[in-house]
N, C-alpha and C positions, 0 to 999 in steps of 0.2 A: 366470557364472564369474569373476567378480571375490571373492562371495563361499567361489566352491574356494580358491582360492587364501589367501583370508587363513585360511583355516578351517589349512589346510595350515604354514602361519605359526605359526597357534597352535597346532600342534604342536610345530612347529621351537626354539617360544617355550620350552614345555612339559617337553621333554628335553634343552636346552642350560641351563639353570637348572636343573633337577634334577641331572643328569651333575654341575653346579659343585658343590653344596651336600653328595652324595653325596662328591667327593672330596674336600672338607674336611672332613665329620667322620670321614673314615676318618681324615685324618690326625690328629686332636687322639683319635681314641679307639688309635692304633701309639703315640701319644705317652705315653697314660696307663697301657700296659702294656705298657712298658718297662721298669717299675719303679722310679718316680719315686718316690717317698715324700712329697714333698710332694702330692703329684694324690691319694696311695690311699690315707695314713692320716692328712693334716692335717685340723684344724678346720674347713682352708680348702676339703677337696675337694667341696661343695655348687656353689662354683664353676665344675666343669670338669664336673660336672652337668648344669649352668642350661644353660654354653655349649651342650652337643651338646641339651639341650631344644630352648632357641631356633633353635640347627642343624635342628631336623627343623621347630620352625614353617617355617622361610622354603621347606621341602622344598615344603610347601600354599603358606605366602602368598606367595611371588615370583614365581613362575608366574601368579598371579591377577593380583600388578602391575604385572608387562609387557603381561598380557593387557588390561590396564585400558588403559591407555595406550596403545594400538595401535588400539584400537577406539576411543575418545575422536580419534586423532590420524587416521584414516582415515576417520571420521567411519558404521562398520562397518555400527552402528544403523539407521542413517538408508535404509541402501541394501535394507533387511528382507532378505529370503530366507527358504525356507522349510525345514524339518529342523528337528531337534534341537539340532543348536549354536547356529544363532540366536535360538529361543527360550530355549536355556539363559542364554546371553549375556544377554540380555534381563529373564530373570530377572535376575539374578544382580547388572548394573551401572544398568539403569532403573528395576526392581518391577512393580506393578502386576499382580498377578499372577492371571488370568484361570479358573484352574483349580486342584488339587493338596484338599491339605490345608489348605492355611493361607484360605481364603475359599471363601465359599459366597455362590451370585450369589442364591440367595435366603432367606440367612438376612435373619430379621427381630426386632431385637432387643423384646424384653420386659419389663414392667415387670414390677420386682422387688415379691418382697409381703414383704418388710423391716414393711414398716406393715404386713399385716394377721394377724404373727406375736403372738401373746399375750405376757404375763411369759412365763412357767411356761418357753414357747418357746422363748420370747428366752433366758432358763434355761440351758437344759439342751440347744441352738447355740451359747453359752459357753460350759459342761462339755466339752464333746464339741471345739469349736473347743481349750480351750486343754490337755485331757489330748493330744491325739493332739500338736499340738506336742513336749509337756514330753516323752511319749514315745517321738517320734519326733526328736527334738535329742536327747536327754538321753539314749539308746540309742547313736545317733550319736556321740557324742563317746566314751562309755563303749568302746564299740570303737577307736576315730581311737585314742586311746592305749596299747588294746591294743596293736593289729597295731605302730605306733611303738617302742611302750617295751618289750614287754615280749618274754622267748622261747618261741619252739613247740619242743616233746616230741615228741620221736618213740616210738614203742614199743623203739626201744633204746634210752633213753635220751638221743640228742645231743639237742644243745638250739641252734639257730639264729636268729636277731633277720632279720625280714624290711624291706629296705632301699627299696626301688621306690617312690616318693612318685605318682611318674610311674601304675602301675599303679593306686591307689588313684583317682588323677583319673580314670582312665577310666573304671569300673567303678560310679564316682559318675553320671557323663555319661551310656552311654553305656545303662544305667534310664530314669534321668529323659526320656530323649531319644525311644525306648518309648510311654513310658505317655503323653506330653506327643504324641505321634504318635497314638495311643489314642483321647483323648480326642479329639483335633480331630474324627477320625475319625466317633462320632458325634457330638460336639456340633456344630452348625455355627455359624459363624465370621463375624465382617462382612471385607470384603474386606480385602486383605492388600499394601500400596502398597511400604514400606520395599524398595529394592536388598537382595538377601541382601548381598552385600560390606560392609553397614554393621552387619553383625551381627558379624561377624568381630573385629572392634576391642574388646569386651567381650567375647567367646567369649576371645578372645585374653590378654586381662585376667585374665576371671574363672578360668580355668586356671592361669595362674601364681600369681594368688594363690592357686587350692587347694593346689599344690605347693608356697609357700609354706609354708603354714599347713602341711600334715602334715610337712615338711624341719627344720622350725623345732620340732619335739617330739620332735629327735638332741634340739639342743641344749639347750632350755629344757621346764620343769616347764608340768604345762599347765596351771594354773590362773593362771600368767604368762601364759599366751594367751587363755584367755579372756579377763582383763581389761582386756592388749591389744586384744581385740576389742570388749570396750563400750565403749573408750578410742575408738576409730574414728570418732567425731563432729567429733573433728579433722583428722582428712585429710580425711573428707568438706564441710568447710565451707574448706579450700583450695580444695579441684576444684570445689567450688563454684562460686569466688570464679575461678579458673583458666578454666575450660569454660565460666560461664554467666554469669558478669560478678554472680552473686547478692547479696542483701543480708540482713545477719541483726540482728534483735537485738539491745539490750547482753545481758537475760538470757541467749542465744547464746553472750555470750562469757566474758561471765561463767563459765556450769557448764562452758564447754570447758578454760577454767583452771582448775578446782577438780576437775573427770576429771583430769590433768594432771600435779597435786599427787599427786592419788590414788594414779594410779600408778605413781609415782616413787617415794613412799610403803613401797608395797608389792614392788618391784623392788629396793629397794637393805636391806629388813629383810628381805624374805625371807632362809627358812635354807641354800635353795637356792644363793643367790647367796652370804650368809658364808661358806656350807661349798667353792666355787669347784664347786658337782657341776654342777645343772642348766644356772644360766642364764648364757652366754657371749655375746663381744661376732656370732661367727654368728649365735644365736638372737635375739639384740638387730636385727641385722640381717634378719634372714630376717621377723622380727614385722613391721618398717617397710616391707618389700615390700611384707606383707600387707596391711599398714592403706592405704597408699599405691593399691594396684593394684584392691583390693577398691572403695574407694571411686569411681576410676575405672569402676567397673566399674557400678557405682549412677546415677553423671550420666550417664554416658554412655546408659544405656538408658532414664533417663526423660528423656535427649533424643529419643529415639525413639521414646516413649510421645506425647509434644506434636507434633513434627513429625509423624509419620504414626499415630498413630491406631489402635497393635500393641495389639492382647491380649494380654494375662501370658501365654496358654496358647502362643497363638504367638512372644511372645517366647522362650521358656522351652524351647521343640521345636526352632525354628532354632539360636540358642547352644549349644545340645547338642551339636543335627549337628555345627557346625564345631567344638566340643568332642571329640566323638567324634575328628573327623577330622585331627584334628591331633594332640592326646592316642594315635591307631595311629601314625598315620607314623611320630610318636617314639620307639613302644616296636617299631616296626618296623626301625626304622633301627637303630637301638641296639642289634639283634639279641636285645629283651627275654624276646619273649614263648617262648622257649625254656626261660629258667631260671627265671622262674614258674610254668613248667609241672613244672618238677621241684621246683622246693620245697613246692607245691603234691601234688603226689602224694608228695610225704616226711613234710608236715602237714595230712591229711584236715583238720585243723583249723580252719585257714587258711581254708581256701573257705569254711565255715563263715563268718563272720567278712565275710568280703568281702562275704556271698548278704548278710544284714547287715545291713553299713556301705550296701549302696547300693540294699537296700530302706527303710534310714529317709532317706535323702539324699535320694529321690526322692519319698517319699512325704510327708517335711517337704515340698518345695516347693510339692505341691499342697498340704497346712495351710498353708501362708503365702499363697498368693493365695484363696484362700476366706477367709479367715478376717479377708482387710483388706475385699475384696467384701462381706463379709458385716456387720463390728462395723465397721469403715475400719482408717487407720494408727496411730493410737494407742493401741488396745487392744491392737492385734498387738504395738506397741512396750511395750508394760507385758509383757507376758508370755512376748516373749522376752527382758529384764530379770531377769525372777523363772528364767526355762530359763536365764541367765548365771549367776547365785547359785546357783541347785541343781547346775547342774555344778562348780561349785568345790569345794561340797560334797561330793556321791558322788566326783570325784578325791579327797580328802585322805580318805575313808573307805575307802577301797577302795585304793588306791597308796599311803596310811600319808604326803601331802605332808603335813607341818607348816611352822607358819603364825605366828610371832610378833605378838606386842598391835599392835605400826606396823605392820604390813601389813598386820591387821584392818580396820585405823581407813582404814586405808588403801583397804578394799575396798568399805566402807559409804561411804567418804567416793564414790569415780567411784558405786557405787549407786545413791546418795541422787540427786549431782547430775545423775545419766541421768533421774532420775523428778522430779524439782525440773524439769528442762528440758521432759516430755513433762507436768506440772503447768502449767507457765507458755505453753507449746503450746498445748493447749486453752484456759484461759483467755484467751488473745489473741484466739483466732481464735471466742469466743464475745461479748466485745465488739466486733470488729467482724460481727459477724450483729447485735448490738441494734443498734448505732451504721446498721448500713446498711437494719435495717428502718423504725428513728422516721426519716429523709433518704425514705425512700418514701411513708411517713406524712403526711411533710411536704408533700409532693410531687403 
C-alpha cells in the first residue's frame, strides 16, 4: 500500500514539475514572438535559444531530481516492492542492473589477441583505424560546416539556411544510441553497476557542448573552431584539478601555455577577425562554453569508468539514450519538428546531409573505442591531431578561408605542442615502466 501511494506521488511530482516548466517556456516564447528586435536579430539571440533549451532539459531533469529526493527521504528502495516502477526506480538510483542490454551474467572476458598479430596485420589494422577515423570525422566536419554556414536552394531558386543546432545534436545522438544498443545485443558485456542517473550529468554537458559547437559556427570560422578543439587540453586540466584533484607534470603546463599562445596568434591574426566577419564575441563565448562542457564530460566519464567499471559501449549507449531524451523533449517543447519537416520537404538535399552527418558521427564514435582498445590512447590522440590539421586544410580549400602567415604560425605552435605533449607523455610512461621493472628485479 505504501509503495502504491509513493507511485501516485511520483506521478504528481512529474505532472506538477512538467506543467511548471512548460508554463515558463511558453512565457519566454511569447516574449520572443512579440517582435523584440534584440531577441530576434541580435548577435546575442543565442542566449534566448539556450534558455529555451535549458528549460526543455529541466522538463526531464527536474522531475527526476524531485523523485530522487523523495526516494531518498522516504526510503522507498529499502521497502522493496514488485512491479515495473520499483524496478525502474532501483535501476535509475541504485544500479546493479541484472537484466537487459547493459549486462550479461554469462559474460566471460576473453584475452586480447593483440600479441598474436603479426607486424603486417598490425600495420593493416592501424591503417584501417586511421582511415576510418579520418573519413568519418573529416566528412562529419565538412557536413557540419556546410549545414550551419551554407544556404540550401530549392528548384525555384529560393535560398534558406538551416538554423536549428539542437536538431543536429538529436540526429547524431539517436543513431549512435541505436548502433551502441545493437552492439550490446550482439556482444555480451560485463554486469552494469552504475545507477543510470549518474550518466545524466555527462549527457547534459555533452549535448550542451555539441549545441555550443554547432551554434558557434554562426559566429566563427570552422578553422577557428577546430583549433579551439585542439586547445581543449587546457580546460581538461582545469576540470581535472577541480573534479578529480589531478596533478600534472611540468611539461603538461608548458605545452598548455604554448597551445594558448598559438591559439591567440591564430585568432588575433586571422583574416576573418580582422575583417570583422566570422569571429565575434558570441563565437568566442560559445567556443569557451564548448571547451568547458566537453572537458567536464570527459572528466565525469573517466570517473564513472574508474568507480563502476562500465565499458565504453555501455557508456556510449546510456549517455546517448539520455541525450536523445533531452534533445527530443527540447525539439518537441519548442515546436521545432513541424518546422524541420517543412525545411526537409522544401530542401531534400538537407535530408541526405542529415543522414550522412549522423552516420559519420556514430561510426566515428565506434572507431574511437575500437582504436583505443587495439592501440591505446596515445596512438588515438596522434590520429585525431592529424585529423584536426587536415580538417583545417580541407575547410580552407573548400570554403576559401584565408589564413595569414602569423595565423599559420599559430596553427603550427598548437599542433606542435599537442605532438610534444603526446611524445613526453609516452616517454614518461616508458621510463616509469623501466623503473618498475628494475625495482621488481631487485626485490
